[in-house]
C-alpha atoms as a printed R data frame, in Angstrom:
    type eleno elety resid chain resno      x       y       z
1   ATOM     1    CA   UNK     A     1 21.337  97.114 -59.362
2   ATOM     2    CA   UNK     A     2 21.458  97.058 -63.047
3   ATOM     3    CA   UNK     A     3 22.927  93.730 -64.356
4   ATOM     4    CA   UNK     A     4 24.395  95.499 -67.516
5   ATOM     5    CA   UNK     A     5 28.327  95.012 -67.114
6   ATOM     6    CA   UNK     A     6 29.780  98.183 -68.511
7   ATOM     7    CA   UNK     A     7 32.830  97.891 -70.938
8   ATOM     8    CA   UNK     A     8 36.210  98.471 -68.872
9   ATOM     9    CA   UNK     A     9 38.024 101.541 -70.060
10  ATOM    10    CA   UNK     A    10 41.745 102.259 -69.801
11  ATOM    11    CA   UNK     A    11 42.484 105.556 -67.827
12  ATOM    12    CA   UNK     A    12 44.642 108.100 -70.051
13  ATOM    13    CA   UNK     A    13 46.757 110.062 -67.437
14  ATOM    14    CA   UNK     A    14 48.798 113.179 -68.578
15  ATOM    15    CA   UNK     A    15 52.721 112.392 -69.048
16  ATOM    16    CA   UNK     A    16 54.900 114.603 -66.963
17  ATOM    17    CA   UNK     A    17 57.689 113.937 -69.686
18  ATOM    18    CA   UNK     A    18 55.484 114.017 -73.027
19  ATOM    19    CA   UNK     A    19 53.601 117.352 -73.153
20  ATOM    20    CA   UNK     A    20 50.313 117.154 -75.082
21  ATOM    21    CA   UNK     A    21 50.599 113.339 -75.074
22  ATOM    22    CA   UNK     A    22 49.183 110.656 -72.659
23  ATOM    23    CA   UNK     A    23 50.024 107.850 -70.885
24  ATOM    24    CA   UNK     A    24 47.649 104.895 -71.008
25  ATOM    25    CA   UNK     A    25 47.693 102.726 -67.738
26  ATOM    26    CA   UNK     A    26 45.962  99.135 -68.330
27  ATOM    27    CA   UNK     A    27 43.672  98.761 -65.578
28  ATOM    28    CA   UNK     A    28 42.373  95.086 -65.033
29  ATOM    29    CA   UNK     A    29 40.758  95.263 -61.752
30  ATOM    30    CA   UNK     A    30 37.078  95.673 -63.326
31  ATOM    31    CA   UNK     A    31 38.086  92.774 -66.129
32  ATOM    32    CA   UNK     A    32 38.844  90.446 -62.737
33  ATOM    33    CA   UNK     A    33 35.334  91.516 -61.167
34  ATOM    34    CA   UNK     A    34 33.522  90.890 -64.317
35  ATOM    35    CA   UNK     A    35 35.155  87.409 -64.392
36  ATOM    36    CA   UNK     A    36 34.296  86.531 -61.137
37  ATOM    37    CA   UNK     A    37 30.723  87.744 -61.744
38  ATOM    38    CA   UNK     A    38 30.370  85.350 -64.770
39  ATOM    39    CA   UNK     A    39 32.076  82.633 -62.360
40  ATOM    40    CA   UNK     A    40 29.204  83.272 -59.791
41  ATOM    41    CA   UNK     A    41 26.567  83.094 -62.253
42  ATOM    42    CA   UNK     A    42 27.672  79.940 -63.810
43  ATOM    43    CA   UNK     A    43 27.897  78.187 -60.150
44  ATOM    44    CA   UNK     A    44 24.586  79.122 -59.488
45  ATOM    45    CA   UNK     A    45 23.038  77.883 -62.694
46  ATOM    46    CA   UNK     A    46 24.866  74.571 -62.242
47  ATOM    47    CA   UNK     A    47 23.612  74.261 -58.574
48  ATOM    48    CA   UNK     A    48 20.469  75.040 -59.719
49  ATOM    49    CA   UNK     A    49 20.055  72.287 -62.644
50  ATOM    50    CA   UNK     A    50 21.010  69.837 -60.180
51  ATOM    51    CA   UNK     A    51 19.028  70.610 -57.216
52  ATOM    52    CA   UNK     A    52 17.621  67.537 -55.629
53  ATOM    53    CA   UNK     A    53 20.413  65.535 -57.214
54  ATOM    54    CA   UNK     A    54 22.757  63.061 -55.533
55  ATOM    55    CA   UNK     A    55 26.533  63.944 -55.665
56  ATOM    56    CA   UNK     A    56 27.946  63.591 -59.052
57  ATOM    57    CA   UNK     A    57 30.112  64.495 -62.009
58  ATOM    58    CA   UNK     A    58 28.935  67.750 -62.100
59  ATOM    59    CA   UNK     A    59 30.063  68.903 -58.994
60  ATOM    60    CA   UNK     A    60 33.366  69.173 -60.490
61  ATOM    61    CA   UNK     A    61 32.201  71.920 -62.774
62  ATOM    62    CA   UNK     A    62 30.796  74.021 -59.345
63  ATOM    63    CA   UNK     A    63 34.378  73.863 -57.847
64  ATOM    64    CA   UNK     A    64 35.931  74.952 -60.883
65  ATOM    65    CA   UNK     A    65 33.545  77.873 -61.188
66  ATOM    66    CA   UNK     A    66 33.173  78.698 -57.217
67  ATOM    67    CA   UNK     A    67 36.876  78.620 -56.783
68  ATOM    68    CA   UNK     A    68 37.586  80.787 -59.796
69  ATOM    69    CA   UNK     A    69 34.950  83.173 -58.427
70  ATOM    70    CA   UNK     A    70 36.819  83.503 -55.151
71  ATOM    71    CA   UNK     A    71 40.162  84.026 -56.603
72  ATOM    72    CA   UNK     A    72 39.278  86.392 -59.115
73  ATOM    73    CA   UNK     A    73 37.086  88.520 -57.254
74  ATOM    74    CA   UNK     A    74 39.982  88.738 -54.528
75  ATOM    75    CA   UNK     A    75 42.318  89.803 -57.393
76  ATOM    76    CA   UNK     A    76 40.146  92.528 -58.223
77  ATOM    77    CA   UNK     A    77 40.220  94.010 -54.918
78  ATOM    78    CA   UNK     A    78 44.030  93.575 -54.676
79  ATOM    79    CA   UNK     A    79 44.286  95.046 -58.340
80  ATOM    80    CA   UNK     A    80 42.321  98.161 -57.963
81  ATOM    81    CA   UNK     A    81 44.047  99.438 -54.942
82  ATOM    82    CA   UNK     A    82 47.399  99.416 -56.721
83  ATOM    83    CA   UNK     A    83 45.683 101.191 -59.799
84  ATOM    84    CA   UNK     A    84 44.567 104.053 -57.478
85  ATOM    85    CA   UNK     A    85 48.249 104.316 -56.069
86  ATOM    86    CA   UNK     A    86 49.873 104.131 -59.605
87  ATOM    87    CA   UNK     A    87 47.545 106.407 -61.287
88  ATOM    88    CA   UNK     A    88 49.574 109.424 -62.735
89  ATOM    89    CA   UNK     A    89 48.205 112.902 -61.866
90  ATOM    90    CA   UNK     A    90 46.346 111.051 -58.958
91  ATOM    91    CA   UNK     A    91 45.753 112.413 -55.348
92  ATOM    92    CA   UNK     A    92 48.022 109.789 -53.824
93  ATOM    93    CA   UNK     A    93 50.933 109.492 -56.121
94  ATOM    94    CA   UNK     A    94 51.207 113.152 -56.023
95  ATOM    95    CA   UNK     A    95 51.938 112.783 -52.153
96  ATOM    96    CA   UNK     A    96 55.110 110.833 -52.926
97  ATOM    97    CA   UNK     A    97 58.688 112.646 -52.963
98  ATOM    98    CA   UNK     A    98 59.821 109.370 -54.649
99  ATOM    99    CA   UNK     A    99 57.117 107.292 -55.906
100 ATOM   100    CA   UNK     A   100 59.207 104.430 -56.985
101 ATOM   101    CA   UNK     A   101 60.783 104.342 -53.599
102 ATOM   102    CA   UNK     A   102 57.712 105.026 -51.171
103 ATOM   103    CA   UNK     A   103 55.420 102.595 -53.429
104 ATOM   104    CA   UNK     A   104 57.597 100.155 -55.215
105 ATOM   105    CA   UNK     A   105 60.744 100.144 -52.554
106 ATOM   106    CA   UNK     A   106 61.925  97.456 -50.011
107 ATOM   107    CA   UNK     A   107 59.922  99.140 -47.512
108 ATOM   108    CA   UNK     A   108 56.980 100.464 -49.825
109 ATOM   109    CA   UNK     A   109 53.440 100.521 -49.725
110 ATOM   110    CA   UNK     A   110 52.997  97.702 -52.193
111 ATOM   111    CA   UNK     A   111 54.600  95.235 -49.797
112 ATOM   112    CA   UNK     A   112 51.576  95.672 -47.460
113 ATOM   113    CA   UNK     A   113 48.913  93.413 -47.596
114 ATOM   114    CA   UNK     A   114 45.808  94.351 -49.574
115 ATOM   115    CA   UNK     A   115 43.367  95.674 -46.573
116 ATOM   116    CA   UNK     A   116 46.517  97.526 -45.023
117 ATOM   117    CA   UNK     A   117 47.142  99.267 -48.644
118 ATOM   118    CA   UNK     A   118 43.451 100.602 -48.471
119 ATOM   119    CA   UNK     A   119 43.650 101.739 -45.051
120 ATOM   120    CA   UNK     A   120 47.226 103.651 -45.870
121 ATOM   121    CA   UNK     A   121 45.288 105.467 -49.003
122 ATOM   122    CA   UNK     A   122 42.421 106.582 -46.531
123 ATOM   123    CA   UNK     A   123 45.176 107.419 -44.119
124 ATOM   124    CA   UNK     A   124 46.968 109.556 -46.560
125 ATOM   125    CA   UNK     A   125 43.957 111.056 -47.934
126 ATOM   126    CA   UNK     A   126 42.919 112.113 -44.030
127 ATOM   127    CA   UNK     A   127 39.641 110.481 -44.374
128 ATOM   128    CA   UNK     A   128 38.287 107.870 -41.190
129 ATOM   129    CA   UNK     A   129 39.596 104.181 -41.827
130 ATOM   130    CA   UNK     A   130 37.577 101.465 -41.841
131 ATOM   131    CA   UNK     A   131 37.123  99.607 -38.537
132 ATOM   132    CA   UNK     A   132 38.995  96.422 -38.500
133 ATOM   133    CA   UNK     A   133 36.317  95.076 -36.107
134 ATOM   134    CA   UNK     A   134 33.414  95.611 -38.399
135 ATOM   135    CA   UNK     A   135 31.828  92.746 -39.835
136 ATOM   136    CA   UNK     A   136 32.347  94.472 -43.548
137 ATOM   137    CA   UNK     A   137 36.320  94.440 -42.553
138 ATOM   138    CA   UNK     A   138 36.170  90.820 -41.028
139 ATOM   139    CA   UNK     A   139 34.406  89.412 -44.357
140 ATOM   140    CA   UNK     A   140 36.919  91.135 -46.830
141 ATOM   141    CA   UNK     A   141 39.833  89.569 -44.481
142 ATOM   142    CA   UNK     A   142 38.479  86.333 -44.065
143 ATOM   143    CA   UNK     A   143 37.721  86.064 -48.140
144 ATOM   144    CA   UNK     A   144 41.303  86.830 -48.801
145 ATOM   145    CA   UNK     A   145 42.245  84.184 -46.351
146 ATOM   146    CA   UNK     A   146 39.879  81.795 -48.190
147 ATOM   147    CA   UNK     A   147 41.349  82.584 -51.318
148 ATOM   148    CA   UNK     A   148 44.949  81.854 -49.841
149 ATOM   149    CA   UNK     A   149 43.818  78.722 -48.999
150 ATOM   150    CA   UNK     A   150 43.414  77.933 -52.628
151 ATOM   151    CA   UNK     A   151 46.604  79.654 -54.012
152 ATOM   152    CA   UNK     A   152 49.041  79.161 -51.525
153 ATOM   153    CA   UNK     A   153 48.074  77.439 -47.927
154 ATOM   154    CA   UNK     A   154 49.061  79.746 -45.063
155 ATOM   155    CA   UNK     A   155 47.516  78.967 -41.738
156 ATOM   156    CA   UNK     A   156 45.236  81.755 -40.282
157 ATOM   157    CA   UNK     A   157 46.695  83.275 -37.166
158 ATOM   158    CA   UNK     A   158 44.681  84.823 -34.301
159 ATOM   159    CA   UNK     A   159 46.878  87.267 -32.771
160 ATOM   160    CA   UNK     A   160 44.728  87.664 -29.755
161 ATOM   161    CA   UNK     A   161 44.625  84.040 -28.675
162 ATOM   162    CA   UNK     A   162 47.996  83.167 -30.211
163 ATOM   163    CA   UNK     A   163 46.915  80.237 -32.206
164 ATOM   164    CA   UNK     A   164 45.948  79.026 -35.505
165 ATOM   165    CA   UNK     A   165 42.185  79.488 -36.759
166 ATOM   166    CA   UNK     A   166 40.404  76.914 -38.834
167 ATOM   167    CA   UNK     A   167 38.669  78.553 -41.768
168 ATOM   168    CA   UNK     A   168 35.666  76.771 -40.634
169 ATOM   169    CA   UNK     A   169 35.703  78.434 -37.429
170 ATOM   170    CA   UNK     A   170 35.735  81.861 -39.023
171 ATOM   171    CA   UNK     A   171 33.464  80.920 -42.314
172 ATOM   172    CA   UNK     A   172 30.633  78.974 -40.571
173 ATOM   173    CA   UNK     A   173 27.475  80.872 -41.057
174 ATOM   174    CA   UNK     A   174 28.540  83.611 -43.338
175 ATOM   175    CA   UNK     A   175 27.012  81.500 -46.380
176 ATOM   176    CA   UNK     A   176 25.008  78.595 -47.214
177 ATOM   177    CA   UNK     A   177 26.823  75.433 -47.733
178 ATOM   178    CA   UNK     A   178 26.466  73.079 -50.928
179 ATOM   179    CA   UNK     A   179 23.535  70.975 -50.781
180 ATOM   180    CA   UNK     A   180 25.332  67.808 -52.445
181 ATOM   181    CA   UNK     A   181 27.740  67.055 -49.624
182 ATOM   182    CA   UNK     A   182 27.313  65.368 -46.022
183 ATOM   183    CA   UNK     A   183 28.730  66.400 -43.081
184 ATOM   184    CA   UNK     A   184 32.008  64.608 -43.668
185 ATOM   185    CA   UNK     A   185 33.166  66.663 -46.733
186 ATOM   186    CA   UNK     A   186 35.886  69.351 -46.183
187 ATOM   187    CA   UNK     A   187 34.421  72.506 -45.383
188 ATOM   188    CA   UNK     A   188 36.653  74.839 -47.703
189 ATOM   189    CA   UNK     A   189 37.279  72.424 -50.515
190 ATOM   190    CA   UNK     A   190 34.027  70.823 -50.752
191 ATOM   191    CA   UNK     A   191 31.177  72.563 -48.828
192 ATOM   192    CA   UNK     A   192 31.968  76.045 -49.619
193 ATOM   193    CA   UNK     A   193 32.067  75.448 -53.182
194 ATOM   194    CA   UNK     A   194 28.295  76.569 -53.248
195 ATOM   195    CA   UNK     A   195 25.937  79.404 -54.951
196 ATOM   196    CA   UNK     A   196 25.909  80.872 -51.188
197 ATOM   197    CA   UNK     A   197 29.618  81.069 -50.957
198 ATOM   198    CA   UNK     A   198 30.123  83.094 -54.318
199 ATOM   199    CA   UNK     A   199 27.032  85.378 -53.627
200 ATOM   200    CA   UNK     A   200 28.803  86.139 -50.505
201 ATOM   201    CA   UNK     A   201 32.315  86.511 -52.164
202 ATOM   202    CA   UNK     A   202 30.865  89.084 -54.945
203 ATOM   203    CA   UNK     A   203 28.591  90.826 -52.104
204 ATOM   204    CA   UNK     A   204 31.847  91.325 -50.007
205 ATOM   205    CA   UNK     A   205 33.864  92.804 -52.478
206 ATOM   206    CA   UNK     A   206 31.291  95.309 -53.688
207 ATOM   207    CA   UNK     A   207 30.302  96.258 -50.283
208 ATOM   208    CA   UNK     A   208 34.046  96.904 -49.244
209 ATOM   209    CA   UNK     A   209 34.711  98.887 -52.209
210 ATOM   210    CA   UNK     A   210 31.753 100.951 -52.050
211 ATOM   211    CA   UNK     A   211 32.609 101.832 -48.332
212 ATOM   212    CA   UNK     A   212 36.101 102.710 -49.185
213 ATOM   213    CA   UNK     A   213 34.737 104.726 -52.329
214 ATOM   214    CA   UNK     A   214 32.287 106.534 -49.741
215 ATOM   215    CA   UNK     A   215 35.346 107.392 -47.738
216 ATOM   216    CA   UNK     A   216 37.792 108.283 -50.234
217 ATOM   217    CA   UNK     A   217 35.822 109.932 -53.099
218 ATOM   218    CA   UNK     A   218 38.708 109.803 -55.739
219 ATOM   219    CA   UNK     A   219 37.324 108.182 -59.197
220 ATOM   220    CA   UNK     A   220 33.692 108.355 -59.335
221 ATOM   221    CA   UNK     A   221 33.529 107.546 -62.897
222 ATOM   222    CA   UNK     A   222 35.878 104.641 -62.256
223 ATOM   223    CA   UNK     A   223 34.241 102.998 -59.257
224 ATOM   224    CA   UNK     A   224 30.883 103.302 -61.030
225 ATOM   225    CA   UNK     A   225 31.819 100.572 -63.442
226 ATOM   226    CA   UNK     A   226 32.085  98.284 -60.726
227 ATOM   227    CA   UNK     A   227 28.543  99.041 -59.370
228 ATOM   228    CA   UNK     A   228 27.369  98.669 -62.550
229 ATOM   229    CA   UNK     A   229 28.115  94.792 -62.332
230 ATOM   230    CA   UNK     A   230 25.148  93.161 -60.806
231 ATOM   231    CA   UNK     A   231 25.937  92.091 -57.006
C-alpha cells in the first residue's frame, strides 16, 4: 500500500434544522490511526538502531512508543464506529426513531463494547456478521484486551471454561517479542513492547476495518483514507 498519509477531512452532513447549511462533525478516528502508525514507526526505528545491544535506557523510549501505538490504534477502532453511527443523514442513524435514546440512552448501542457495535451495525444493515471464532475477530478482541491492560486492568474472562485467562496465553505466537529481554521479563509490559507487536497492532486494526467495510459498504471515500495509511 502507499505510504502516503492522507490528511483527515471532516465530513459535512446536511442539518435537518438549518436548510441550506451543513453540520460539521469532527472525526478523530483517522487521526488516532495516523498517530498509531507514527508510534509504530518510531518503535521499529529505535529497536533497529539498538539491535544486538544489551538492555539499556533506550528501552524506555520503545515502551513509550509501543504502548502508545496500542492505545491509539484501539482508540481509532472505537472512535470510527461511533462516527459511523452518529453521521447525520447516514444509513444507520436514519434507522432510529429516537437516535438520542437508541444510541446514547441507558440501553443504547453506545453502551455496548466496541466489537458488539460493529456487529450491531452489520445486523442493522442486514449484512453478514463477522465470525467471532475467526482469527480476524480474535486478534482484534485480544488487541483491545491488551489495551485494556494498560489503561484500566481488567482480567480476561473465558466464558466457556469459566476462568480468567492470562494475556500471555492468548497472545503468545501472534507477534515477535522484544529481543532485549530474557525469559523472566513480564510478557505484556516488557516483552510485548516490540516491533513485532506494533506491526501486529496496526495490521489487526486495518484488517478488521477492511473486513467490516467489505460487508457494510457505507463510506468508501472515508474508509479509503484508512487504507492509504501504510500497514
